[in-house]
N, C-alpha and C positions, 0 to 999 in steps of 0.2 A: 347248362349253367356252370358246371364244374370246370369244363374245358375253357370257357370264356374267362372265368376268374383266374384260372391257372395261367392263361396267356397274359392277362393284365399283370399278374404278379411277376411273371418272367420278364416282361418289358420294364416294369418299374423297379424290381428288386434284383434282377439278374439271377434268379433262382427258379429251378423247376420244382414245383410242388403242387400236385393236383389236389391235395387235401385242403388248400386254402379256402375253398368254397364250401366245405362241409358244414361250417357254422351257419350257413344261410339255408340249409335244408331243414324241412320239418323234422322234429325229433324222431318220428316213426320211420323216416327214410335214411337218417344219418348213419345208423349202424349198418344197414344194408350196403350203403355205398362205401363205408369204411372197409367192410369185408371184401367187396368187389375190388377195391384198390389193393388191398393186402394180397389177395389171390393173384392179381396181375404182377405184383412185385416178386412173387416166388415162382412164377410160371414163365414159359417162353411164348412168344407171339403165336407160334403154331398150335398152342394148346387151346386157342379160342376158335373152335370150328365154325361157329356161326357169326363170323366177324363182319357180315353184312348188316347185322343187327347193331344199332348204335352203341348199346352197352358193351357188347363183346368187341366192337371196333375200338372203343375207348380203352378197354382192358388190353387189347393187343398192342395198341399204340403205347400205352403206359408201360407195358411189359418190355417192349423194345427199348424204350427210353431208360427205364430204371435198371434193367439188367445189362445194359451196355456200359462197360467199365471204361470210361474216358472222362477226364476232368478238364478238357480243353475243347476248342472248337471242332476237333475231329469227331466229337460226340454226335454232331448233327449227321455226318455222313455214315458213321458206323451204325447208329440207331435206325436211320432210315433204311439202310441195307437190311438190318435185322427185321424191320417191319415188313418189308417186301418179301423177304425169305420165309415169313410166316405162312404165306400161301393164301389161297382163296381170294377174298375180296380185298386185295392188297392196296388198291388205289384209295379206298376209304381209310384203312388203317394208316397208310403212309401220309395221307392228307392231314389226319388228326395229329400224328406224331410230328410231321413237318411244321404245322402251325405252332406247336409248343416249342419245338427245337429252334425254329427260326426266331421266335419271340425271345428266347434266351440268348442264342449265339449270334443272331443277326445275319444279314444277307452275305456278308463276307465269308461266313463259314461254309456257304454252298460251294462245292468244288468248282473251279473254273471250267472244267470240261462239261459240267452240268449246266452252268450258266450260259455257255455258248450255244447250247441246243434248246434252251427254254424259249418259248414263244407264246404269244397270246393270240386271240382270234381278232381279226382275220390275218393280220401280218405284222403283229407287234413283236419287237425284239425284247430281250430281257431288259435292255436299257430303257425301252419305251414303257415297260411295265413298272420299272423303278420310278420313272418320271411321273407316271399316273398316280402311283401310290404316294409319292412325295408331295405332289400338288394337292392330293386329297387331304393330307395331314398338315399342309402349310410348311413343309420342310424344304425351303428353297435351296439350302446348301446341298441336300441330297439330289435335287434336280440337276444342279450343275455338275455334281460328281457323276451322275448317270450319263450326262452328255459327253464327259471326257473318257468314260470307260469304253474300251474297244472290244467288240465281239467279232466274230468271223463275218466281216462285211460281205465277202464274196458269197458265202452260203446264204446269208440273209437276202442279198440281192437276187439270187437264184430263186429262193422261196417266194419273194414278192412277185417276180416276173411270172412264176408258175400260177400264183393265185390270180393275177390279172388276166392271164390267158384263160383260165378256167371260168372267170367271171364273164369274159366276152363270149364264151361258148354257150353259157346258159342263159 
């Protein structure tokens, strides 16, 4: 719940604050979560050894976000790199951090070299994923923006042909 409310807050207010949801927790849980957040803010992502557990994954993600000193869109890249460098279950930690950072900074903060290699299953490009998300939210302007964005078409074509060949074999 804290993560979802923090994402909502980041989208609506343009601010990262995982504490916005604390008021909705039962009194007996609020202090515990305030302490967990405070520990994350004075720790490094690598300090959370059990980051496959959702609590420590959130702490590792918040640690990466709150200890990365950037005040512009580079925050997304730097904090995600910190989340991954924390080690162990980095896909979970980076997914949590990425959701929060993406809600704050937007898709344009994702480095171009990362966007070029992003794909969905089975053969969706980053532009396809933007179109799907935009249609789901009714944001037709973003749909047309995604259609004009150019990714590495040659690489995408190679990937799609490989998937088609694999589908014919099976």
